[in-house]
Structures are given as C-alpha cells and as structure tokens.
N, C-alpha and C positions, 0 to 999 in steps of 0.2 A: 570244874568246867566239864568234866566227863559225865556221861549219863549214869543214873543211879545203878543201872545194871551192868556197867563196864567194870572189869577187874582192873584195879590200879597197880601196876608194877613199879617198883622203885629201885633200879639198879644203882650200885655204888661205884661202878667203873664202866668205862666205854666197852670193855670186853663183855662184861655181864649184860649190858644193854643190847649189844648185838646178838648174844646168845639167845636172849629173850625173843628178839625179832626172828631169828632163825627157827626157834621152837614153834611160834605161833603163826608165823608167816602172814598171810593177808588178814588174818583175824586180829592183828596187833598193829598199832600205829604209835610213832614217837610224839611226844608232846613237850614243848618248851613253854612258851608264853600261853599258849591255848587259844589265841584269837582265831586261828583257822578252824578250830573245833566249834567256837561259838558261831562263826559264819555258817558252818555246815548245819548246825543245830537250827539256826533261824531259817534255813532253806528247807528243813525237814529232812536232811540227809541223816540216816542213822549212824551213830558213832560205832566204832569197832568194839568188839567184846573185850579186848585187852588194850589198855593205854600204858605205854611205857614212858613214865615221867623222868625227864632228864635233868632236873633241877639240882640233883645231888652231884653231878658230874662238874668237873672244873673246865667250863667252856665260856667263861666270862672274861677272858683276858683280851685286852686291846693294847697293843704295843708295836713299836718299830723294831724290827729285828733283821738280822743277816742270816738267810738260809741258802746253803750251798753257794755262798759268795754272792748272793743277790740281796739287795736292800728291799724289804717289803714292809707293808703295814699288815699286821696279822690281827684279825677280828674274830674272837670266839663266837661260835654259832649262837650261844645263849646270851650275847650282849643285847640289852634292850634297845629298841629303836630310839628312845629318848636320849640314851648316851651317844648314839651316832649322830644325833642332831647338834650336840653341844660339846662333844669331846675336843679338847684343844689340839690333839694330834691330828684328828680328822679335819678340823677346821684349818689347820696349816697345810695339810698334804692332800686332802680329798674333799674339799668344800662341796663339790657336786653331790657327793653321797650324803652330806649333811642336809642339803636341800631336798634330796629325794626322801630321806628318812622323815623329814618334817612334813612331807606331803602325804604320809600314810595315815589314813583314817582320822580318828579323833585323838585328843590327848590321852584318853583312857586306853585306846588301842596302842599308841606309842609307848606308853608306860608299861604295858603288859607284853606287847609283841616284841619279837626278837629278830635279829638280822637272819638267823638261820631259818626261822619260820617263815619269814617273808619270802626267802629263796625257795623253801620247800612247798610253799603254796603254788609256785610256778606262775603266779599272775601278780606277784607283788611289785610295788612301785620301785623298791630299791634294786631289784634285779636288773632293771634297764640301765641304771647309772653304773652298776658294777660291770656290766658288759662293756660299756663305754670306757671304763677304767682298766679294761684288759685283765680282770681278776681271775685268779685261780681258786679252786676250792679244794680243801683237804677233807676227806671222808673215808668212811670204812664200808666195805660191802663184802660179799662172799670171797673176794680175792684178797682181802686184807686192806690195810690203809694205802690210799692212793691220792694223787694230786693231779687234777685235770682243769683245763680251762672251763670257765663257768658255762659257756654255751654247750660244751660237750656234756658237762654234768646234767644240764637241764634236759637234753635229749636222752641221757642214760636213764633218768628217772621215770621216763615213760615206760620203760621196759622192766626195771627191777628196783628193788628196795636199796636204800643207802642211808647211812647216818652221817649227816654233815657235822664236821668238827669245827672248821674255821674257814674264813675267807682270807685270801692273800692278795693284796693290791701291790703291784710293783711300783718302785720308786726309781727315778724321780717321777713326780706327778706330771701329767701333761700340762703344757702351757696354756692350752685352751680347753675349756670344759663348759658344758651346757646341760641344763635339765629343765623340763617343763611338763607339767600335768594339766590335762583338761579333765574336769569332772568335780563332783562333790567330794570334799575331803572330810566332812564330818559325818559320814555314814560308813556302814560296812559294804556299801555298794562298790563293785569294781570301778577302776578308773575308766573313763571313756578312751583316754589316750595318754601315754607317756612317751616323751622323745628324749634321749640322752645322747650326747655327742662329746668327742674329745679329739684333740690333734696337737701337734707341735708345729713350729716353724722351721724350715731349712734356713741356712744363712742367706740365701737368695730370696727369701720371702715367699716360699712355696709351702704348701701343707705337706705334712708327713705323719705317719702313724695315725691315720684317720680311723675312727671307730664311731659308728652311729648305730643306735639300738632303738627300737620301737616296741612298745607293749601297750597294754590296756585291754579292757573288756575281759573276755574269758580266754584270751590267747596268751601263750607263754612269750615273754619278751624275746626279740630276735635281732640279730645284727642284720643291717642292710648293706650286705657286702658289695652289691653293684653300685650303690651310691658311694660307698668308701673308695671303690676303685676309680670311679670318675673323678674324685676329688684328690686322690693321692698324687703327690708331686705336682700339683697344680697351683698357680697363683689364684687368689680370690678375686677374679674378674667378674664382671656382670654375667658374661657368657658361662663362666664355670658355675656360678650360683644357679643360673637358669637350668643348665644341664642336670645339676644335682637334684633340683626340685622336680624336674621332668621325670628323672630316673626314679625317685622315690614313689611317684604316682604309678609308675609301671611295676616296681618291684614289690611294693607293699600290698599285701592281699588280706586285709582285715575281714572279719565277720560282722554281719549285722546282729544286733541283739535289742532288747527292750530299751536300752539306754541311747543308742545311736546306730545309724546305718553305716554300711561299709563305705559308701562314697563320702559321707561326712568325715569319717576317720581318715580316709585318704587325703582329702582336701586339707584337713587340719594338720596332718603330718607334713604336707608340703609347705604350708604357711609357717609352721613352727620352724622347720629346717631353714627356710629362707631367712627368718628372723635371727636365728642363731648364726648363720653365715655372714649376714650383714653386720651383726655385733662383732664377730671376729675380724671383719674387714676394717672396721672403725679402730679396733684395738691394734691392728697392724699399722695403720696410719699414724695413730697417736704414739706408738713406740718406735717409729722409724727414726734413725739417727739424722740430725741436721746435716745438710750438705754445705 
C-alpha cells in the first residue's frame, strides 16, 4: 500500500515501533490495515518517506478482562473491522460497535481496515460509537504508556504523535444504544453523518449516563455534551425529546463540503436523534412492569 519510494520499517516490538517514530518524526507514519493510506493516495496526498508497519506486533487480542478492578472489553488496535462486526463477545456486550463497524466502507475495506486505523483516521465511523460507549484508549507517546478517554485522545492527536495499542470499553454495557450512518457505504468517501448514543434507565424511568456523539464528513467525531446534559436524569417525555432535538441544532456545528451542506447535516442530526429517543421511549413502555 505504501508508495514505491517509501521506506518500509518493520518493528518487532511496541518499543521498537515508538523508537522509529521518535527517530523519523513527521517523516514517518504508522500503518496497520493501510486503508487510510489508500484513501490519501486516491486524493493525491503524498505518502510519508517512512512507513512503520505494525503487523508484527501483538495487537489483535479481543477479550473481556478485569483491569484495576474494572470489567472491560479490550480490543487490540490491529483487530480488523470485520471481526468487530461479527465477534460473539462484541455482539453480546457492544452490538452498537458491531453496527458501526459494518457501516465502514466496502467489504474489502472492512477486511483490511482495523479498529485502530479507524480511530487514527479521526473521521472513522467506529469512533462515534466508541465515544457513545464511553471507551478509553491505551496508547504510547513520549511520556510512555497511557490510558485516556477517547475524546481526550482524539484531541491529543491534533497536537502530537501517539501509537494506539487498544480500546477499552467499560462494562456493563449501556441498556440503550443507537447508531446510524447517512451516506454511501460502498466507497472510500467520508460519511455525510454518523450519530451514536447510549444511556441507562434509573429505577424511576429516567435517563442516566447519557452519551451522544456525532461525526461525518471531514470532522472528528465529537460528543454533544449540551444535549447529554439536557437529557440526563430526565424522563423521555415529548417535551424532553423536543428540547434535546432543539439543543443539537444549536450545539452541532458541522462544516459544508462537496457531499452535503452544514444545514443538511444539522437537520439530519436532529431527525436521527429524535428517531433514537422515540425508539428508547417505546422500549421503556414495552419493558415497564405490569401494575
């Protein structure tokens, strides 16, 4: 996938990979599945002089584990997206990530692309679902190995290099989860819009732990914290749904591009959020105990 004039580096350890990045700096980039490189090449973006191939590293583990007393799903950065679509552990505990992984590109892209590459691209469909699942990321940078919430990591990547090692999704999974993508899935073109959301119920039938993320186009997926706040500890009344949809129209500031205008993205985000909340409302009614 790298250009003919790129030097391919093949580290055998995480430490060696990071030493290569420190040595060559901006002239080097990490590669897992390579789909981001293919997208850049099709856009005419020159590839870096040095490509650090990570396939020899052990970053393919997908398992449930206990870390520091916390139950988590751990997904290695080099796990292919096709595994995330169908893996029984993810189907059981994080089906919203399965749906998001299945919305990425074409079958060929999902076969080759990885969860780490989708996050590293900073515009990937899976990142919005992981924000909604309150995921942390395990990575290495000049300070050594660290664990940060995904939204902080995405901001960090704007400023400096980091090597993503794994994604950690806390358990138990949220009782409510939603993902929808608007756009063509059979091309390398960016999504027009992705919306992901999750929440739990309180014993009194109110929402708690609300997380809503929006992505698409050339923008990095982001949490809609104002929308989350207006839904937190609220019953899903018609008024609450209306307020949440009005808030996302105010809070979400997408950019226009050749695929869609900013106003279209805003309106679509509001409509998708309304659909998700109405679905949750029906689930609450269907699961309510008989009196």
